[in-house]
PADRENLO-494016 format. One record per residue: residue in three letters; x, y, z of N, C-alpha, C in turn. Coordinates in steps of 0.05 Angstrom, whole numbers, m for minus. Layout:
// PADRENLO-494016
<site resn="ala" n_u="X" n_v="Y" n_w="Z" ca_u="X" ca_v="Y" ca_w="Z" c_u="X" c_v="Y" c_w="Z"/>
...
// end
This chain:
// PADRENLO-494016
<site resn="ala" n_u="m641" n_v="m390" n_w="1186" ca_u="m644" ca_v="m393" ca_w="1158" c_u="m626" c_v="m376" c_w="1141"/>
<site resn="leu" n_u="m626" n_v="m386" n_w="1114" ca_u="m614" ca_v="m367" ca_w="1098" c_u="m633" c_v="m353" c_w="1082"/>
<site resn="asn" n_u="m629" n_v="m329" n_w="1075" ca_u="m653" ca_v="m306" ca_w="1062" c_u="m668" c_v="m321" c_w="1038"/>
<site resn="tyr" n_u="m645" n_v="m330" n_w="1021" ca_u="m654" ca_v="m339" ca_w="993" c_u="m675" c_v="m355" c_w="994"/>
<site resn="his" n_u="m672" n_v="m377" n_w="1011" ca_u="m701" ca_v="m392" ca_w="1020" c_u="m723" c_v="m384" c_w="1034"/>
<site resn="leu" n_u="m709" n_v="m367" n_w="1051" ca_u="m737" ca_v="m352" ca_w="1070" c_u="m752" c_v="m336" c_w="1051"/>
<site resn="his" n_u="m741" n_v="m322" n_w="1030" ca_u="m750" ca_v="m311" ca_w="1016" c_u="m780" c_v="m320" c_w="994"/>
<site resn="arg" n_u="m760" n_v="m352" n_w="993" ca_u="m781" ca_v="m358" ca_w="971" c_u="m804" c_v="m369" c_w="984"/>
<site resn="ile" n_u="m812" n_v="m374" n_w="1002" ca_u="m836" ca_v="m375" ca_w="1022" c_u="m843" c_v="m351" c_w="1038"/>
<site resn="ala" n_u="m838" n_v="m334" n_w="1029" ca_u="m846" ca_v="m302" ca_w="1038" c_u="m844" c_v="m293" c_w="1069"/>
<site resn="lys" n_u="m818" n_v="m311" n_w="1075" ca_u="m811" ca_v="m302" ca_w="1103" c_u="m795" c_v="m276" c_w="1109"/>
<site resn="thr" n_u="m787" n_v="m265" n_w="1084" ca_u="m768" ca_v="m243" ca_w="1100" c_u="m770" c_v="m230" c_w="1071"/>
<site resn="asn" n_u="m761" n_v="m206" n_w="1067" ca_u="m765" ca_v="m189" ca_w="1046" c_u="m751" c_v="m184" c_w="1024"/>
<site resn="ser" n_u="m725" n_v="m198" n_w="1031" ca_u="m704" ca_v="m195" ca_w="1013" c_u="m684" c_v="m221" c_w="1010"/>
<site resn="pro" n_u="m681" n_v="m233" n_w="986" ca_u="m664" ca_v="m265" ca_w="984" c_u="m638" c_v="m257" c_w="992"/>
<site resn="asn" n_u="m632" n_v="m232" n_w="992" ca_u="m598" ca_v="m225" ca_w="991" c_u="m579" c_v="m222" c_w="1024"/>
<site resn="cys" n_u="m560" n_v="m230" n_w="1018" ca_u="m541" ca_v="m241" ca_w="1040" c_u="m543" c_v="m210" c_w="1054"/>
<site resn="pro" n_u="m547" n_v="m213" n_w="1080" ca_u="m549" ca_v="m178" ca_w="1093" c_u="m519" c_v="m169" c_w="1093"/>
<site resn="his" n_u="m498" n_v="m187" n_w="1099" ca_u="m470" ca_v="m181" ca_w="1109" c_u="m460" c_v="m168" c_w="1076"/>
<site resn="cys" n_u="m463" n_v="m179" n_w="1058" ca_u="m458" ca_v="m167" ca_w="1027" c_u="m478" c_v="m147" c_w="1022"/>
<site resn="asp" n_u="m499" n_v="m139" n_w="1031" ca_u="m522" ca_v="m117" ca_w="1026" c_u="m505" c_v="m96" c_w="1033"/>
<site resn="ile" n_u="m494" n_v="m97" n_w="1061" ca_u="m480" ca_v="m70" ca_w="1075" c_u="m452" c_v="m67" c_w="1053"/>
<site resn="met" n_u="m444" n_v="m87" n_w="1046" ca_u="m421" ca_v="m76" ca_w="1029" c_u="m427" c_v="m72" c_w="1002"/>
<site resn="gly" n_u="m456" n_v="m71" n_w="996" ca_u="m461" ca_v="m58" ca_w="970" c_u="m464" c_v="m77" c_w="945"/>
<site resn="gln" n_u="m459" n_v="m99" n_w="958" ca_u="m467" ca_v="m127" ca_w="931" c_u="m490" c_v="m137" c_w="941"/>
<site resn="gln" n_u="m506" n_v="m143" n_w="916" ca_u="m532" ca_v="m154" ca_w="915" c_u="m527" c_v="m183" c_w="915"/>
<site resn="thr" n_u="m519" n_v="m195" n_w="928" ca_u="m519" ca_v="m224" ca_w="932" c_u="m538" c_v="m244" c_w="948"/>
<site resn="lys" n_u="m547" n_v="m264" n_w="927" ca_u="m570" ca_v="m281" ca_w="936" c_u="m554" c_v="m295" c_w="965"/>
<site resn="glu" n_u="m570" n_v="m293" n_w="984" ca_u="m561" ca_v="m311" ca_w="1007" c_u="m568" c_v="m341" c_w="1008"/>
<site resn="thr" n_u="m553" n_v="m357" n_w="994" ca_u="m553" ca_v="m385" ca_w="986" c_u="m540" c_v="m405" c_w="997"/>
<site resn="val" n_u="m543" n_v="m431" n_w="1000" ca_u="m523" ca_v="m450" ca_w="1015" c_u="m498" c_v="m445" c_w="1010"/>
<site resn="lys" n_u="m493" n_v="m444" n_w="978" ca_u="m463" ca_v="m438" ca_w="970" c_u="m452" c_v="m418" c_w="975"/>
<site resn="his" n_u="m469" n_v="m395" n_w="970" ca_u="m449" ca_v="m370" ca_w="983" c_u="m448" c_v="m366" c_w="1017"/>
<site resn="tyr" n_u="m464" n_v="m373" n_w="1025" ca_u="m460" ca_v="m379" ca_w="1057" c_u="m439" c_v="m396" c_w="1069"/>
<site resn="leu" n_u="m434" n_v="m412" n_w="1054" ca_u="m410" ca_v="m441" ca_w="1065" c_u="m382" c_v="m429" c_w="1046"/>
<site resn="leu" n_u="m388" n_v="m418" n_w="1020" ca_u="m361" ca_v="m420" ca_w="1005" c_u="m358" c_v="m398" c_w="997"/>
<site resn="glu" n_u="m372" n_v="m369" n_w="997" ca_u="m364" ca_v="m350" ca_w="990" c_u="m367" c_v="m319" c_w="1007"/>
<site resn="cys" n_u="m390" n_v="m326" n_w="1021" ca_u="m389" ca_v="m298" ca_w="1038" c_u="m370" c_v="m287" c_w="1052"/>
<site resn="pro" n_u="m357" n_v="m261" n_w="1049" ca_u="m334" ca_v="m254" ca_w="1054" c_u="m335" c_v="m246" c_w="1086"/>
<site resn="ala" n_u="m363" n_v="m246" n_w="1100" ca_u="m362" ca_v="m240" ca_w="1131" c_u="m355" c_v="m268" c_w="1136"/>
<site resn="tyr" n_u="m355" n_v="m290" n_w="1129" ca_u="m347" ca_v="m309" ca_w="1138" c_u="m316" c_v="m319" c_w="1133"/>
<site resn="arg" n_u="m303" n_v="m305" n_w="1122" ca_u="m280" ca_v="m319" ca_w="1113" c_u="m256" c_v="m329" c_w="1135"/>
<site resn="lys" n_u="m261" n_v="m323" n_w="1159" ca_u="m243" ca_v="m331" ca_w="1181" c_u="m253" c_v="m360" c_w="1185"/>
<site resn="glu" n_u="m279" n_v="m360" n_w="1190" ca_u="m291" ca_v="m383" ca_w="1195" c_u="m281" c_v="m406" c_w="1174"/>
<site resn="arg" n_u="m291" n_v="m402" n_w="1150" ca_u="m284" ca_v="m409" ca_w="1129" c_u="m261" c_v="m423" c_w="1121"/>
<site resn="phe" n_u="m238" n_v="m408" n_w="1133" ca_u="m210" ca_v="m414" ca_w="1130" c_u="m205" c_v="m440" c_w="1158"/>
<site resn="asn" n_u="m217" n_v="m427" n_w="1174" ca_u="m217" ca_v="m457" ca_w="1195" c_u="m224" c_v="m483" c_w="1188"/>
<site resn="leu" n_u="m244" n_v="m481" n_w="1172" ca_u="m261" ca_v="m501" ca_w="1165" c_u="m246" c_v="m517" c_w="1141"/>
<site resn="arg" n_u="m229" n_v="m498" n_w="1129" ca_u="m218" ca_v="m514" ca_w="1104" c_u="m184" c_v="m523" c_w="1118"/>
<site resn="arg" n_u="m182" n_v="m508" n_w="1138" ca_u="m155" ca_v="m520" ca_w="1153" c_u="m160" c_v="m549" c_w="1166"/>
<site resn="lys" n_u="m189" n_v="m550" n_w="1172" ca_u="m192" ca_v="m578" ca_w="1187" c_u="m193" c_v="m598" c_w="1167"/>
<site resn="met" n_u="m210" n_v="m597" n_w="1144" ca_u="m219" ca_v="m612" ca_w="1125" c_u="m206" c_v="m617" c_w="1099"/>
<site resn="gly" n_u="m183" n_v="m598" n_w="1095" ca_u="m171" ca_v="m599" ca_w="1073" c_u="m180" c_v="m590" c_w="1048"/>
<site resn="trp" n_u="m179" n_v="m602" n_w="1024" ca_u="m194" ca_v="m597" ca_w="997" c_u="m220" c_v="m603" c_w="994"/>
<site resn="glu" n_u="m228" n_v="m618" n_w="1014" ca_u="m259" ca_v="m625" ca_w="1018" c_u="m274" c_v="m598" c_w="1033"/>
<site resn="gly" n_u="m262" n_v="m589" n_w="1046" ca_u="m274" ca_v="m564" ca_w="1056" c_u="m278" c_v="m537" c_w="1033"/>
<site resn="ser" n_u="m274" n_v="m547" n_w="1014" ca_u="m277" ca_v="m528" ca_w="988" c_u="m305" c_v="m538" c_w="969"/>
<site resn="ser" n_u="m307" n_v="m559" n_w="973" ca_u="m332" ca_v="m572" ca_w="958" c_u="m359" c_v="m574" c_w="974"/>
<site resn="leu" n_u="m377" n_v="m561" n_w="962" ca_u="m403" ca_v="m559" ca_w="966" c_u="m417" c_v="m592" c_w="973"/>
<site resn="gln" n_u="m410" n_v="m600" n_w="952" ca_u="m421" ca_v="m634" ca_w="951" c_u="m406" c_v="m644" c_w="979"/>
<site resn="his" n_u="m383" n_v="m646" n_w="981" ca_u="m372" ca_v="m658" ca_w="1002" c_u="m385" c_v="m646" c_w="1026"/>
<site resn="leu" n_u="m390" n_v="m624" n_w="1029" ca_u="m398" ca_v="m612" ca_w="1049" c_u="m423" c_v="m616" c_w="1067"/>
<site resn="leu" n_u="m440" n_v="m623" n_w="1048" ca_u="m469" ca_v="m631" ca_w="1053" c_u="m472" c_v="m656" c_w="1048"/>
<site resn="ser" n_u="m453" n_v="m676" n_w="1039" ca_u="m464" ca_v="m700" ca_w="1039" c_u="m441" c_v="m718" c_w="1044"/>
<site resn="asn" n_u="m449" n_v="m742" n_w="1056" ca_u="m420" ca_v="m763" ca_w="1059" c_u="m446" c_v="m790" c_w="1066"/>
<site resn="glu" n_u="m423" n_v="m808" n_w="1068" ca_u="m440" ca_v="m835" ca_w="1067" c_u="m455" c_v="m838" c_w="1084"/>
<site resn="lys" n_u="m450" n_v="m821" n_w="1112" ca_u="m465" ca_v="m828" ca_w="1134" c_u="m494" c_v="m806" c_w="1131"/>
<site resn="ser" n_u="m497" n_v="m796" n_w="1112" ca_u="m524" ca_v="m776" ca_w="1110" c_u="m524" c_v="m752" c_w="1130"/>
<site resn="ile" n_u="m501" n_v="m748" n_w="1143" ca_u="m500" ca_v="m732" ca_w="1165" c_u="m481" c_v="m709" c_w="1164"/>
<site resn="pro" n_u="m485" n_v="m682" n_w="1169" ca_u="m469" ca_v="m662" ca_w="1163" c_u="m436" c_v="m669" c_w="1179"/>
<site resn="glu" n_u="m415" n_v="m662" n_w="1168" ca_u="m390" ca_v="m672" ca_w="1177" c_u="m383" c_v="m652" c_w="1203"/>
<site resn="pro" n_u="m374" n_v="m663" n_w="1225" ca_u="m370" ca_v="m643" ca_w="1252" c_u="m362" c_v="m618" c_w="1242"/>
<site resn="glu" n_u="m342" n_v="m617" n_w="1223" ca_u="m334" ca_v="m586" ca_w="1222" c_u="m350" c_v="m574" c_w="1207"/>
<site resn="val" n_u="m369" n_v="m581" n_w="1195" ca_u="m389" ca_v="m562" ca_w="1180" c_u="m409" c_v="m552" c_w="1209"/>
<site resn="leu" n_u="m413" n_v="m569" n_w="1225" ca_u="m437" ca_v="m568" ca_w="1240" c_u="m407" c_v="m540" c_w="1262"/>
<site resn="gln" n_u="m386" n_v="m545" n_w="1272" ca_u="m373" ca_v="m519" ca_w="1282" c_u="m369" c_v="m498" c_w="1263"/>
<site resn="phe" n_u="m375" n_v="m494" n_w="1238" ca_u="m371" ca_v="m476" ca_w="1228" c_u="m397" c_v="m458" c_w="1226"/>
<site resn="ile" n_u="m419" n_v="m476" n_w="1227" ca_u="m446" ca_v="m459" ca_w="1228" c_u="m454" c_v="m448" c_w="1254"/>
<site resn="gly" n_u="m441" n_v="m466" n_w="1277" ca_u="m440" ca_v="m453" ca_w="1299" c_u="m424" c_v="m428" c_w="1304"/>
<site resn="ser" n_u="m401" n_v="m427" n_w="1291" ca_u="m390" ca_v="m407" ca_w="1299" c_u="m395" c_v="m378" c_w="1279"/>
<site resn="thr" n_u="m415" n_v="m379" n_w="1264" ca_u="m427" ca_v="m358" ca_w="1256" c_u="m449" c_v="m352" c_w="1259"/>
<site resn="lys" n_u="m461" n_v="m361" n_w="1277" ca_u="m482" ca_v="m351" ca_w="1291" c_u="m481" c_v="m336" c_w="1312"/>
// end
């Protein structure tokens, strides 16, 4: 789970991304940050964009499609970051 959402329900002390906190950045760990911005997942994001093309850069496309299920590439990204 992502810290921003866990913090909102009092399940973690900080809403910030633990990877970015280490680097001195105080960035909230949101879905957008996790999928599109966090430098800790640069390699995994590169692979995601290589497989999906421009659609791998769109949060809207990553999270929704006509089938209402995540794209297989998104599931691979999540699996490779845990």
